[in-house]
Every structure is written in structure tokens, then in C-alpha cells.
C-alpha positions as CSV (number, residue, x, y, z in Angstrom):
1,M,-3.0,3.1,-22.5
2,M,-5.2,4.1,-19.5
3,T,-5.0,7.7,-18.1
4,S,-4.3,8.4,-14.5
5,A,-7.9,9.6,-14.2
6,A,-9.2,6.2,-15.5
7,I,-6.9,4.3,-13.2
8,R,-8.0,6.4,-10.2
9,Q,-11.7,6.0,-11.0
10,Q,-11.5,2.3,-11.6
11,F,-9.8,1.9,-8.3
12,L,-12.4,3.8,-6.4
13,D,-15.3,2.0,-8.2
14,F,-13.7,-1.4,-7.5
15,F,-13.5,-0.7,-3.8
16,K,-16.9,0.9,-3.7
17,S,-18.2,-2.5,-5.1
18,K,-16.5,-4.1,-2.1
19,E,-18.5,-1.9,0.3
20,H,-15.9,0.7,1.0
21,T,-16.8,4.3,1.7
22,I,-14.9,6.6,-0.6
23,V,-13.3,9.5,1.3
24,P,-11.6,12.6,-0.1
25,S,-7.9,13.2,0.0
26,A,-6.8,15.0,3.1
27,P,-5.0,18.3,2.7
28,I,-1.3,18.0,1.8
29,V,-0.4,20.5,4.6
30,V,-1.3,18.9,7.9
31,K,-3.1,21.2,10.3
32,D,-4.0,19.0,13.3
33,D,-0.9,16.9,13.8
34,P,2.3,18.5,15.2
35,T,4.3,15.4,14.2
36,L,3.8,16.0,10.5
37,L,4.4,19.1,8.3
38,F,3.1,17.5,5.2
39,T,0.9,14.5,4.4
40,N,3.6,11.9,3.4
41,A,1.5,8.7,3.2
42,G,-2.0,7.5,2.4
43,M,-2.5,6.5,6.0
44,N,-1.9,9.9,7.6
45,Q,-5.5,10.9,7.8
46,F,-6.4,7.6,9.5
47,K,-3.6,7.8,12.1
48,D,-6.0,8.3,15.1
49,Y,-7.9,5.2,14.1
50,F,-4.7,3.1,13.9
51,L,-3.5,4.4,17.3
52,G,-6.9,3.8,18.8
53,N,-7.5,7.4,19.7
54,K,-10.8,7.5,17.7
55,K,-13.2,5.0,16.3
56,A,-13.4,5.0,12.5
57,P,-16.9,6.1,11.3
58,N,-16.7,3.4,8.6
59,N,-15.0,0.0,8.8
60,R,-13.9,0.1,5.1
61,V,-12.7,3.1,3.3
62,A,-10.9,3.8,0.1
63,D,-9.2,7.0,-1.1
64,T,-6.7,8.7,-3.3
65,Q,-4.3,10.7,-1.2
66,K,-2.0,13.4,-2.4
67,C,1.4,13.1,-0.7
68,L,4.6,15.0,-0.4
69,R,7.9,13.5,0.8
70,V,10.8,15.7,1.4
71,S,12.1,14.6,4.8
72,G,11.8,12.0,7.6
73,K,11.7,8.3,7.3
74,H,10.4,8.3,3.8
75,N,12.7,10.9,2.4
76,D,12.8,10.3,-1.3
77,L,14.4,13.6,-2.1
78,E,17.9,12.1,-2.9
79,E,16.2,9.7,-5.3
80,V,14.2,12.2,-7.4
81,G,15.4,12.3,-10.9
82,V,17.7,9.2,-10.5
83,D,15.0,6.7,-11.5
84,T,11.5,6.7,-12.9
85,Y,9.6,6.1,-9.7
86,H,10.8,8.4,-7.0
87,H,8.9,11.6,-6.8
88,T,8.4,14.2,-4.0
89,M,4.7,14.7,-4.8
90,F,2.6,11.8,-5.8
91,E,-0.8,10.3,-5.2
92,M,-1.4,7.0,-3.2
93,L,-4.4,4.9,-3.9
94,G,-5.5,3.1,-0.7
95,N,-8.0,0.8,0.7
96,W,-8.4,0.5,4.4
97,S,-10.0,-1.8,6.9
98,F,-10.5,-0.8,10.5
99,G,-11.1,-4.2,12.1
100,D,-13.2,-5.5,9.3
101,Y,-11.0,-7.6,7.0
102,F,-7.4,-8.6,6.7
103,K,-4.9,-10.3,4.5
104,K,-7.2,-12.9,2.9
105,E,-9.5,-10.3,1.4
106,A,-6.8,-7.7,0.8
107,I,-4.7,-10.1,-1.2
108,A,-7.6,-11.6,-3.2
109,W,-8.9,-8.1,-4.0
110,S,-5.6,-6.7,-5.0
111,W,-5.1,-9.6,-7.4
112,E,-8.6,-9.2,-8.8
113,L,-8.1,-5.5,-9.3
114,L,-4.8,-5.8,-11.1
115,T,-5.6,-8.9,-13.2
116,E,-9.3,-8.6,-13.9
117,V,-9.9,-4.8,-13.8
118,Y,-6.6,-3.4,-15.0
119,K,-5.9,-6.5,-17.1
120,L,-2.2,-6.7,-16.1
121,D,-0.4,-9.8,-17.4
122,K,-0.3,-12.4,-14.6
123,D,3.0,-13.7,-16.0
124,R,4.6,-10.3,-15.3
125,L,3.6,-10.1,-11.7
126,Y,5.6,-11.0,-8.6
127,V,4.9,-10.5,-5.0
128,T,7.0,-10.0,-1.9
129,I,6.3,-11.0,1.7
130,F,8.2,-10.4,4.9
131,E,10.9,-13.1,5.4
132,G,11.1,-12.6,9.1
133,D,13.8,-11.1,11.2
134,E,15.4,-13.6,13.6
135,K,17.5,-10.9,15.4
136,E,14.3,-9.0,16.3
137,G,12.2,-12.1,16.9
138,L,9.9,-11.5,14.0
139,P,8.5,-14.5,12.1
140,K,8.1,-15.0,8.4
141,D,4.7,-13.8,7.2
142,D,3.3,-17.3,6.5
143,E,-0.3,-16.0,6.5
144,A,0.4,-13.7,3.4
145,Y,2.5,-16.5,1.8
146,N,-0.4,-19.0,2.1
147,E,-2.9,-16.5,0.7
148,W,-0.6,-15.6,-2.2
149,K,-0.1,-19.3,-3.1
150,K,-3.8,-19.4,-3.9
151,V,-3.4,-17.0,-6.9
152,I,0.3,-17.0,-8.0
153,A,3.0,-19.6,-8.4
154,E,5.3,-20.1,-5.4
155,D,8.4,-19.2,-7.5
156,R,6.8,-15.7,-7.9
157,I,6.5,-15.1,-4.2
158,L,9.8,-13.5,-3.1
159,L,11.0,-12.9,0.4
160,G,11.8,-9.4,1.5
161,N,13.6,-8.1,4.5
162,K,12.5,-5.7,7.3
163,K,13.6,-2.7,5.3
164,D,11.4,-3.6,2.3
165,N,8.5,-5.7,3.7
166,F,7.8,-4.4,7.2
167,W,5.6,-1.4,7.7
168,E,6.3,1.0,10.6
169,M,4.5,4.2,11.3
170,G,7.5,5.4,13.3
171,D,9.9,4.2,16.0
172,T,6.8,3.4,18.2
173,G,3.3,2.7,17.2
174,P,1.5,0.3,14.8
175,C,3.7,-1.9,12.7
176,G,3.8,-5.2,11.0
177,P,4.7,-7.2,7.9
178,C,3.6,-6.0,4.5
179,S,3.3,-7.5,1.1
180,E,4.0,-5.8,-2.3
181,I,3.1,-6.6,-5.9
182,H,5.7,-5.9,-8.6
183,V,5.3,-5.8,-12.3
184,D,8.3,-7.1,-14.3
185,C,8.6,-4.5,-17.1
186,R,11.8,-6.0,-18.6
187,G,11.5,-6.6,-22.3
188,M,8.2,-4.6,-22.6
189,K,7.9,-2.2,-25.6
190,K,7.6,1.4,-24.6
């Protein structure tokens, strides 16, 4: 079994090989953003780039970000201790493109990282994409669907709703469909 240190280093090495600049984790206590008390997501330190307030010094970056969620949109406090994956303090591994690449590369690289570097069993992997939201006039994410079809069987591509597969930074601001990869751990020996 790999240690968290090995997983973290392999992640950073992988994205460095894809020409990403490795940046350090931002502090968990946010100093220059009055909208956040704590860093609660991997994208927080890049917020000004997403909003167009600053130009990113590098078009591709990767990081491991320490996060704390105790309030707000992503309040996981009620779920801590109920299951095995909700925690108030955790670390997010992230790769970021600021106008350089998009879904085609992100999907191909995530699949490569999980199946070739981490050696996860392809038969245990499923992905989700945004199914669309007719009420809000949001279409199905066909672009992600078509990219996923290149590496995974269509019956392993599941549709997710706005709650699960639509990323929003807040009530206003950058937003859009997202895709997730899930590992089916049923029947695995512990």
C-alpha cells in the first residue's frame, strides 16, 4: 500500500512531467481575502486568476493544498465521523490550467495518472459528468462525455446533477460542469 507521501510525490512528479510549475500550499488561514476565513478548497490561492483580477505567472501549475471546511457552501462538519471520507481538515491535490489546456488533456492525464502511475484497476473506475439542467438552461457536458468515451466504456460514464457535477465558486463568479472519477471499492479486501 502506498503512503500519502508517495501518492503526493507521484502526483507532483506526474504533473511536473506535463510541464506544470509546482507551487506550495497556501496558508490555511487566509490573510488577503475578506470573503474567506480559512482555505477551504484547492483553488482558493488562484481565485484572482479565475476572476481575471491578475494574470497567472504560469499557465500550468500543480499543488497540494491544505484545506479546512467548517462553514459555508462546503460545510462538511455535519458529515464528519458519519462516513470514511468527510473530514474538516484535508489535503487537495490539484492541477490547474490558466488558459492553456482544457478537458481533453485533463481527462487523458487523470486517466493516465490513476491507471498507469497509481495502477488502479480500470474495471473498478467510473466517471460522472454533468447531465445538464433544463430548468436553468444548462446543457449536458457532451465534451467531457466524448473525451471519457475514449478511455472508458460508456456504461461506466454516469450522469450527475447540478449538485454533484457543476462547480460554482459562489453565487456569482466562475462556474461550469465538472467531472469526477470514482473507485468502486465494493467487494475489496481491507
